[in-house]
MDTraj code that builds the backbone (N, CA, C; nanometers):
import mdtraj as md
import numpy as np

residues = "MET ALA PHE LYS ALA THR ASP GLU SER LYS PRO LEU LEU LEU SER LYS ASN LEU SER VAL GLY SER ALA CYS TRP LEU LEU MET THR ALA ALA ASP ALA PHE SER ALA ILE ALA TRP ARG GLN ALA ASN TYR PHE GLY TYR ASP LEU GLU GLU PHE ARG GLN SER LEU ASP THR ILE TYR ASP GLY MET GLY ILE ARG LYS GLU ASN ARG PHE TRP CYS ALA MET ASN".split()
xyz = np.array([
    [8.7523, -12.6585, 1.8035],
    [8.8366, -12.8093, 1.8801],
    [8.9533, -12.8445, 1.7836],
    [8.9192, -12.8324, 1.6718],
    [9.0454, -12.9002, 1.5684],
    [9.0656, -12.8188, 1.4337],
    [9.1545, -12.8374, 1.3515],
    [9.1192, -12.7925, 1.2472],
    [9.1808, -12.9283, 1.1244],
    [9.1439, -12.9092, 1.0245],
    [9.1301, -13.0271, 0.9474],
    [9.1828, -12.9353, 0.7915],
    [9.2701, -13.0160, 0.7388],
    [9.2854, -12.9881, 0.5808],
    [9.1671, -12.9581, 0.4859],
    [9.1596, -12.8417, 0.4032],
    [9.0520, -12.8451, 0.3713],
    [9.0449, -12.8780, 0.2233],
    [9.1760, -12.8933, 0.2033],
    [9.2122, -12.9576, 0.0528],
    [9.3011, -13.0270, 0.0783],
    [9.3027, -13.1961, 0.0685],
    [9.4241, -13.2624, 0.0887],
    [9.5403, -13.2248, -0.0097],
    [9.5478, -13.1812, -0.1243],
    [9.6546, -13.1801, -0.1716],
    [9.6920, -13.0314, -0.1469],
    [9.6303, -12.9600, -0.0253],
    [9.7018, -12.8527, 0.0103],
    [9.7296, -12.8782, 0.1399],
    [9.7764, -12.9503, 0.2121],
    [9.7815, -12.9584, 0.3834],
    [9.8232, -12.8614, 0.4462],
    [9.8567, -12.7509, 0.4446],
    [9.8559, -12.6071, 0.4590],
    [9.7746, -12.5541, 0.4880],
    [9.6561, -12.5664, 0.4206],
    [9.5504, -12.4596, 0.4215],
    [9.4488, -12.5117, 0.5030],
    [9.3760, -12.4700, 0.6041],
    [9.3213, -12.5480, 0.7270],
    [9.1856, -12.4863, 0.7501],
    [9.1176, -12.5755, 0.8021],
    [8.9869, -12.4766, 0.8420],
    [8.9328, -12.5638, 0.9803],
    [8.8468, -12.4534, 1.0545],
    [8.7993, -12.5056, 1.1499],
    [8.7395, -12.6023, 1.1608],
    [8.7258, -12.7058, 1.2514],
    [8.6288, -12.8453, 1.2553],
    [8.6057, -12.9022, 1.4286],
    [8.4827, -12.9220, 1.4367],
    [8.4156, -12.9658, 1.5550],
    [8.3883, -13.0860, 1.5184],
    [8.4494, -13.1754, 1.5661],
    [8.3816, -13.3445, 1.5676],
    [8.2812, -13.3278, 1.6826],
    [8.1544, -13.4544, 1.6279],
    [8.0699, -13.5141, 1.7235],
    [8.1412, -13.5449, 1.8889],
    [8.2486, -13.6103, 1.8908],
    [8.3185, -13.6298, 2.0171],
    [8.3504, -13.4724, 2.0943],
    [8.4397, -13.4026, 1.9728],
    [8.4361, -13.2654, 2.0796],
    [8.3361, -13.2105, 2.1762],
    [8.2316, -13.1826, 2.0462],
    [8.1042, -13.0876, 2.0662],
    [8.0507, -13.2012, 2.2320],
    [8.0602, -13.3325, 2.2031],
    [7.9822, -13.4248, 2.3801],
    [8.1096, -13.3840, 2.4495],
    [8.2309, -13.3659, 2.4365],
    [8.2584, -13.3290, 2.4857],
    [8.2866, -13.1866, 2.5822],
    [8.2448, -13.0813, 2.5393],
    [8.2730, -12.9454, 2.5644],
    [8.0906, -12.9290, 2.6285],
    [8.0327, -13.0215, 2.5854],
    [7.8433, -13.0017, 2.6419],
    [7.8681, -13.0711, 2.7703],
    [7.9835, -13.1678, 2.8287],
    [7.9816, -13.2210, 2.9597],
    [8.0272, -13.1718, 3.0235],
    [8.1590, -13.0586, 3.0001],
    [8.1866, -12.9622, 3.0502],
    [8.1797, -12.8684, 3.1237],
    [8.0335, -12.8101, 3.0014],
    [7.9613, -12.6959, 3.0354],
    [7.8458, -12.7268, 3.1262],
    [7.7862, -12.8591, 3.1300],
    [7.6799, -12.9051, 3.2373],
    [7.7675, -12.9257, 3.3707],
    [7.8649, -12.9620, 3.3505],
    [7.9179, -13.0021, 3.4991],
    [7.9610, -12.8395, 3.5648],
    [8.0377, -12.7578, 3.5028],
    [8.0840, -12.6353, 3.5467],
    [7.9697, -12.5703, 3.5889],
    [7.8355, -12.5283, 3.5193],
    [7.7189, -12.4836, 3.5771],
    [7.6917, -12.5411, 3.6911],
    [7.6376, -12.6841, 3.6883],
    [7.5719, -12.7556, 3.8028],
    [7.6781, -12.7919, 3.9010],
    [7.7954, -12.7797, 3.9056],
    [7.9317, -12.7686, 4.0088],
    [7.8665, -12.6133, 4.1380],
    [7.8550, -12.4897, 4.0470],
    [7.8544, -12.3732, 4.0896],
    [7.7319, -12.3758, 4.1964],
    [7.6141, -12.4508, 4.1302],
    [7.5011, -12.4628, 4.1265],
    [7.4677, -12.5326, 4.2790],
    [7.5828, -12.6454, 4.2722],
    [7.6123, -12.7443, 4.3752],
    [7.6250, -12.6784, 4.4966],
    [7.7788, -12.6265, 4.4475],
    [7.8134, -12.5411, 4.6180],
    [7.7147, -12.4672, 4.6300],
    [7.6733, -12.3727, 4.5699],
    [7.6074, -12.2575, 4.6486],
    [7.4929, -12.3491, 4.7499],
    [7.3483, -12.3958, 4.6827],
    [7.2683, -12.4782, 4.7389],
    [7.3518, -12.5816, 4.8619],
    [7.4270, -12.6083, 4.8333],
    [7.4925, -12.6847, 4.9944],
    [7.5624, -12.5524, 5.0726],
    [7.6320, -12.4609, 5.0926],
    [7.6339, -12.3279, 5.1553],
    [7.5242, -12.2566, 5.1829],
    [7.3857, -12.2463, 5.1365],
    [7.2869, -12.2116, 5.1904],
    [7.1859, -12.2851, 5.2275],
    [7.2176, -12.4381, 5.2723],
    [7.1735, -12.4863, 5.2972],
    [7.0328, -12.5800, 5.2628],
    [7.0425, -12.5787, 5.1139],
    [6.9351, -12.6359, 5.0686],
    [6.9129, -12.7777, 5.0291],
    [6.8049, -12.8284, 5.0549],
    [6.7957, -12.9842, 4.9951],
    [6.8727, -13.0337, 4.9348],
    [6.9918, -13.1088, 4.9447],
    [7.0795, -13.1441, 4.8478],
    [7.0239, -13.2646, 4.7887],
    [6.9191, -13.3425, 4.8517],
    [6.8884, -13.4694, 4.7518],
    [6.7801, -13.4432, 4.6381],
    [6.6983, -13.3049, 4.6568],
    [6.5847, -13.2691, 4.5822],
    [6.6924, -13.2112, 4.4586],
    [6.8097, -13.1517, 4.5087],
    [6.8755, -13.1040, 4.3466],
    [6.9491, -13.2568, 4.3343],
    [6.9971, -13.3337, 4.3874],
    [7.0543, -13.4019, 4.3206],
    [6.9885, -13.5022, 4.2227],
    [6.8342, -13.4963, 4.2479],
    [6.7239, -13.6054, 4.1537],
    [6.7102, -13.4858, 4.0701],
    [6.6839, -13.3474, 4.0817],
    [6.6888, -13.2552, 3.9661],
    [6.8153, -13.2697, 3.8417],
    [6.8973, -13.3250, 3.9127],
    [7.0322, -13.3136, 3.8268],
    [7.0650, -13.4258, 3.7508],
    [7.0027, -13.5181, 3.8176],
    [6.9955, -13.6605, 3.8023],
    [6.8928, -13.6840, 3.6463],
    [6.8057, -13.6090, 3.6868],
    [6.6681, -13.6305, 3.5955],
    [6.7510, -13.5869, 3.4172],
    [6.8040, -13.4149, 3.4446],
    [6.9054, -13.3924, 3.3551],
    [7.0229, -13.4187, 3.2654],
    [7.0823, -13.5181, 3.3398],
    [7.1738, -13.5651, 3.3228],
    [7.1460, -13.7160, 3.2330],
    [7.0291, -13.7460, 3.2897],
    [7.0060, -13.8822, 3.2265],
    [6.9288, -13.8080, 3.0893],
    [6.8540, -13.7173, 3.0789],
    [6.7909, -13.6916, 2.9333],
    [6.9458, -13.6227, 2.8801],
    [7.0383, -13.5901, 2.9025],
    [7.1384, -13.5700, 2.7849],
    [7.2179, -13.7229, 2.8067],
    [7.1666, -13.8235, 2.8257],
    [7.2533, -13.9581, 2.8072],
    [7.3818, -13.9445, 2.8613],
    [7.4623, -13.8721, 2.9906],
    [7.5693, -13.8587, 3.0681],
    [7.5664, -13.9915, 3.1754],
    [7.6390, -14.0867, 3.1491],
    [7.6492, -14.1850, 3.2559],
    [7.7010, -14.1454, 3.3814],
    [7.6284, -14.2166, 3.4768],
    [7.6509, -14.1811, 3.6601],
    [7.8025, -14.2013, 3.7108],
    [7.8946, -14.2273, 3.6071],
    [8.0253, -14.2278, 3.6685],
    [8.0629, -14.0991, 3.6450],
    [8.0086, -14.0433, 3.5563],
    [8.0799, -13.9172, 3.4978],
    [8.0180, -13.8263, 3.5167],
    [7.9628, -13.8152, 3.6720],
    [7.8199, -13.6707, 3.7269],
    [7.9361, -13.6993, 3.8484],
    [7.9815, -13.5648, 3.8643],
    [8.0434, -13.4881, 3.9869],
    [7.9879, -13.5197, 4.1138],
    [7.8727, -13.5562, 4.1671],
    [7.8255, -13.5464, 4.2934],
    [7.7974, -13.7056, 4.2991],
    [7.7959, -13.7876, 4.2402],
    [7.8177, -13.9366, 4.2330],
    [7.9680, -13.9649, 4.2938],
    [8.0595, -13.8765, 4.2287],
    [8.1980, -13.9147, 4.2749],
    [8.2152, -13.8767, 4.4250],
    [8.1110, -13.7787, 4.4629],
    [8.1894, -13.7068, 4.5933],
    [8.1146, -13.7928, 4.7047],
    [8.0372, -13.8651, 4.6707],
    [7.9961, -13.9660, 4.7758],
    [8.1264, -14.0937, 4.8234],
])
top = md.Topology()
chain = top.add_chain()
for i, resn in enumerate(residues, 1):
    res = top.add_residue(resn, chain, resSeq=i)
    for name in ("N", "CA", "C"):
        top.add_atom(name, md.element.get_by_symbol(name[0]), res)
traj = md.Trajectory(xyz[None], top)
């Protein structure tokens, strides 16, 4: 997600760098992308969205993602 100077004396020599914040952002974006597709398919096929919401809440709680960052909570 970013580049970092390998040697401070040679600022043009760069290497790839992934910070913890960037990794967390990628995890949250990937989780939202996959779960949003599954949510829309479940809604389209008429599945029980409340049960699906509980499953997603359990998974997102395990990842430490706050409720205000969950797309299905923002839809209400």
